[in-house]
C-alpha positions as CSV (number, residue, x, y, z in Angstrom):
1,X,1.1,-20.2,16.2
2,X,4.1,-21.9,14.8
3,X,7.0,-22.4,17.1
4,X,10.1,-20.4,16.5
5,X,12.9,-22.1,14.6
6,X,16.5,-21.4,15.6
7,X,18.1,-18.9,13.2
8,X,19.9,-20.7,10.4
9,X,18.2,-24.0,10.9
10,X,17.0,-25.8,7.7
11,X,13.5,-27.2,7.8
12,X,13.5,-30.8,6.6
13,X,10.2,-30.4,4.8
14,X,12.1,-28.5,2.1
15,X,15.0,-31.0,1.6
16,X,13.7,-32.3,-1.7
17,X,13.3,-28.9,-3.2
18,X,16.7,-27.3,-2.7
19,X,18.2,-25.9,-6.0
20,X,21.8,-25.9,-7.0
21,X,23.9,-22.8,-6.6
22,X,23.3,-21.8,-10.2
23,X,19.5,-21.4,-9.4
24,X,20.1,-18.8,-6.7
25,X,18.9,-15.3,-7.8
26,X,21.5,-12.8,-8.4
27,X,21.8,-10.1,-5.7
28,X,21.3,-6.5,-6.7
29,X,21.5,-3.2,-4.8
30,X,18.4,-2.2,-2.8
31,X,16.5,1.1,-3.4
32,X,16.5,4.0,-1.0
33,X,13.1,4.2,1.0
34,X,10.9,7.3,0.7
35,X,7.7,6.7,2.7
36,X,6.4,5.8,6.1
37,X,4.9,2.5,4.9
38,X,8.1,1.7,3.1
39,X,11.5,0.7,4.5
40,X,12.3,2.6,7.7
41,X,15.7,3.9,8.9
42,X,16.2,0.4,10.3
43,X,15.9,-1.3,7.0
44,X,19.5,-2.5,7.3
45,X,18.2,-4.8,10.1
46,X,15.8,-6.8,7.9
47,X,14.3,-10.2,9.0
48,X,16.8,-12.9,7.9
49,X,15.9,-14.3,4.5
50,X,13.9,-11.3,3.4
51,X,16.8,-9.2,2.1
52,X,16.1,-10.2,-1.4
53,X,12.5,-8.9,-1.2
54,X,13.9,-5.4,-0.8
55,X,15.0,-5.5,-4.5
56,X,11.7,-6.7,-5.9
57,X,8.7,-4.8,-7.2
58,X,7.1,-7.8,-8.9
59,X,6.6,-11.3,-7.4
60,X,5.2,-14.3,-9.1
61,X,3.6,-17.2,-7.2
62,X,3.2,-20.5,-9.1
63,X,1.7,-23.7,-7.8
64,X,3.6,-26.8,-8.7
65,X,1.7,-29.4,-10.7
66,X,0.2,-32.1,-8.6
67,X,-0.5,-35.0,-10.9
68,X,-2.3,-37.1,-8.3
69,X,-4.7,-34.2,-7.5
70,X,-5.4,-33.7,-11.2
71,X,-6.1,-37.4,-11.9
72,X,-8.1,-38.2,-8.8
73,X,-9.8,-34.9,-8.1
74,X,-8.6,-34.8,-4.5
75,X,-6.9,-32.0,-2.7
76,X,-3.2,-32.6,-1.8
77,X,-0.8,-30.5,0.2
78,X,0.0,-27.6,-2.1
79,X,3.5,-26.6,-3.0
80,X,4.5,-23.3,-4.6
81,X,7.4,-21.6,-6.2
82,X,7.8,-17.9,-5.5
83,X,9.8,-16.2,-8.3
84,X,11.1,-12.8,-9.4
85,X,10.0,-11.2,-12.7
86,X,12.8,-13.1,-14.6
87,X,11.4,-16.5,-13.5
88,X,14.2,-17.2,-11.0
89,X,13.0,-19.0,-7.9
90,X,13.4,-16.9,-4.8
91,X,11.4,-19.0,-2.3
92,X,9.6,-22.3,-2.0
93,X,6.4,-22.8,0.0
94,X,4.6,-25.9,1.4
95,X,1.1,-25.9,2.8
96,X,0.5,-27.9,6.0
97,X,-3.0,-29.1,7.1
98,X,-5.1,-32.2,7.5
99,X,-6.7,-34.3,4.8
100,X,-10.2,-33.5,6.2
101,X,-9.5,-29.7,6.0
102,X,-8.3,-29.9,2.4
103,X,-11.1,-32.1,1.0
104,X,-14.1,-31.0,3.1
105,X,-13.4,-27.4,4.1
106,X,-11.4,-26.5,1.0
107,X,-12.1,-22.8,0.4
108,X,-12.3,-21.9,4.1
109,X,-9.7,-24.4,5.4
110,X,-7.2,-23.6,8.0
111,X,-3.6,-23.9,7.0
112,X,0.0,-23.2,7.8
113,X,2.2,-22.3,4.8
114,X,5.9,-22.5,5.4
115,X,8.1,-20.5,3.0
116,X,11.8,-21.2,2.7
117,X,14.6,-19.5,0.8
118,X,16.8,-21.4,-1.7
119,X,19.0,-22.8,1.1
120,X,16.0,-24.5,2.8
121,X,15.9,-22.0,5.7
122,X,12.3,-21.2,6.7
123,X,11.9,-17.4,6.5
124,X,8.1,-16.8,6.4
125,X,5.2,-18.6,8.1
126,X,1.6,-17.9,7.0
127,X,-1.2,-19.0,9.4
128,X,-4.9,-19.0,8.5
129,X,-7.4,-20.2,11.1
130,X,-10.7,-21.7,10.2
131,X,-13.1,-18.8,9.7
132,X,-16.5,-18.1,8.1
133,X,-16.5,-17.1,4.5
134,X,-20.0,-15.5,4.2
135,X,-21.2,-12.0,3.8
136,X,-24.0,-12.8,6.3
137,X,-21.5,-13.1,9.2
138,X,-19.5,-9.9,9.2
139,X,-18.3,-10.4,12.8
140,X,-16.3,-13.5,11.9
141,X,-14.5,-12.6,8.7
142,X,-11.2,-13.9,7.4
143,X,-7.9,-13.0,9.1
144,X,-4.5,-14.3,8.3
145,X,-1.2,-13.9,10.3
146,X,2.2,-13.7,8.7
147,X,5.4,-14.3,10.7
148,X,8.9,-13.4,9.6
149,X,11.1,-14.9,10.9
150,X,8.9,-17.8,12.2
151,X,7.7,-16.8,15.7
152,X,7.9,-13.1,15.0
153,X,4.8,-11.3,13.7
154,X,5.3,-9.4,10.5
155,X,1.7,-8.4,9.9
156,X,-1.9,-9.4,9.2
157,X,-4.4,-9.6,6.4
158,X,-7.9,-8.8,7.6
159,X,-11.1,-9.1,5.6
160,X,-13.4,-6.0,5.6
161,X,-17.1,-6.5,5.3
162,X,-18.6,-5.0,2.1
163,X,-21.9,-6.0,0.3
164,X,-20.4,-5.7,-3.2
165,X,-16.6,-5.7,-3.3
166,X,-13.9,-8.0,-1.8
167,X,-12.0,-5.8,0.6
168,X,-9.0,-6.4,2.9
169,X,-6.7,-4.4,5.1
170,X,-3.0,-5.0,5.4
171,X,-1.8,-4.4,9.0
172,X,1.7,-4.3,10.4
173,X,2.9,-6.3,13.4
174,X,1.1,-3.9,15.8
175,X,-2.2,-4.3,14.0
176,X,-2.0,-0.8,12.6
177,X,-3.6,-0.4,9.2
178,X,-1.1,0.1,6.4
179,X,-2.7,-0.6,3.1
180,X,-6.0,-1.6,1.5
181,X,-6.7,-4.3,-1.1
182,X,-9.9,-4.0,-3.1
183,X,-11.1,-6.6,-5.6
184,X,-13.5,-6.3,-8.6
185,X,-17.3,-6.8,-8.4
186,X,-16.9,-10.2,-10.2
187,X,-13.8,-12.4,-9.7
188,X,-14.7,-14.7,-12.6
189,X,-12.9,-13.0,-15.5
190,X,-13.9,-15.5,-18.2
191,X,-10.3,-16.6,-18.5
192,X,-9.1,-13.0,-18.4
193,X,-6.7,-11.7,-15.7
194,X,-8.4,-10.6,-12.5
195,X,-6.8,-7.7,-10.6
196,X,-7.1,-6.8,-6.9
197,X,-5.9,-3.2,-6.5
198,X,-3.5,-2.3,-3.6
199,X,-4.5,1.1,-2.4
200,X,-3.5,3.7,0.2
201,X,-5.8,3.8,3.3
202,X,-7.9,6.5,1.9
203,X,-8.7,4.1,-1.0
204,X,-8.1,6.9,-3.5
205,X,-4.6,6.3,-4.8
206,X,-3.5,2.9,-6.2
207,X,0.1,1.8,-5.5
208,X,0.1,-1.7,-6.8
209,X,-2.0,-4.8,-7.5
210,X,-2.4,-8.5,-6.9
211,X,-3.3,-10.3,-10.2
212,X,-4.6,-13.7,-11.0
213,X,-3.2,-14.8,-14.3
214,X,-4.9,-17.4,-16.5
215,X,-2.3,-19.7,-18.1
216,X,-4.7,-21.4,-20.5
217,X,-8.0,-23.3,-20.2
218,X,-6.7,-26.7,-21.1
219,X,-3.7,-26.5,-18.9
220,X,-5.8,-25.3,-16.0
221,X,-8.4,-28.0,-16.2
222,X,-5.9,-30.8,-16.3
223,X,-3.2,-29.6,-13.9
224,X,-5.2,-27.4,-11.5
225,X,-2.5,-24.8,-11.3
226,X,-2.5,-21.0,-11.7
227,X,-0.2,-18.0,-11.4
228,X,-0.6,-15.0,-9.1
229,X,1.5,-11.8,-9.4
230,X,2.2,-9.0,-6.9
231,X,3.2,-5.6,-8.1
232,X,4.2,-3.1,-5.4
233,X,6.7,-0.3,-5.0
234,X,10.2,-1.7,-4.8
235,X,10.8,0.2,-1.5
236,X,7.8,-1.1,0.3
237,X,8.8,-2.5,3.6
238,X,9.9,-6.1,3.2
239,X,7.6,-7.2,6.1
240,X,4.6,-5.8,4.3
241,X,5.8,-7.5,1.1
242,X,5.8,-10.8,3.1
243,X,2.2,-10.0,4.2
244,X,1.2,-9.4,0.6
245,X,2.4,-12.9,-0.3
246,X,0.2,-14.2,2.4
247,X,-2.7,-12.2,1.0
248,X,-2.2,-14.0,-2.4
249,X,-2.8,-17.3,-0.7
250,X,-5.9,-16.0,1.1
251,X,-7.4,-14.4,-2.1
252,X,-6.8,-17.6,-4.1
253,X,-8.7,-19.8,-1.6
254,X,-11.5,-17.4,-1.1
255,X,-12.3,-16.6,-4.7
256,X,-10.6,-19.1,-7.0
257,X,-10.5,-22.4,-5.2
258,X,-13.7,-23.7,-6.8
259,X,-12.9,-22.3,-10.3
260,X,-11.3,-24.3,-13.0
261,X,-7.8,-23.6,-11.7
262,X,-7.6,-22.8,-8.1
263,X,-4.1,-21.8,-7.1
């Protein structure tokens, strides 16, 4: 578990990625919550740095081009931009793990992904332990922990065993089930977008989706990058939105790491 960072402290790993003031996203008014899994009556007391998530119903995650990785075919520490639907950068993310994990345990590798706002303040930490990625071992499936702020649990992503479909449960900080994520039978979409549906716990109603976007075959082969998008209700609890961002990272490594474009 990552150690807690004093509030307001800027993590030095983000120092080379801070934008100018003109790059900061414009603030808008938030939306009144309406559901138990959405913002509660304490929504005014949001985790520091997540206030802007309360205004978003669409989030784009884009991996930055790693030229060395593309040329040499080796895995390097991934860096991501997290943007709103207008393409404005909201957060920046950096993966931390060892060279051995990245190159020899790639799809199942453990990692810590640190996510900072545009001032360099770390606001979300995503921790994935080394776990089995096989349907033959349903007792040791994937689990991912999301903290916001670092040191405080925001929620979890837990893989559910199913012989045919990719399934996950989104849990809150108390490990109570909140939402389900259900993927398609085949995650190889022949260069078409692949959607993982976000559903209520009864798995009947769909409230959003996580989509893997193909940005073009040639671009993917030579830059090894891809885009993921999250669509959820705007008034979904910001902590659960942070957990959904973590789910994107997990889904990418589990189902697209060995495809042409991995995240």
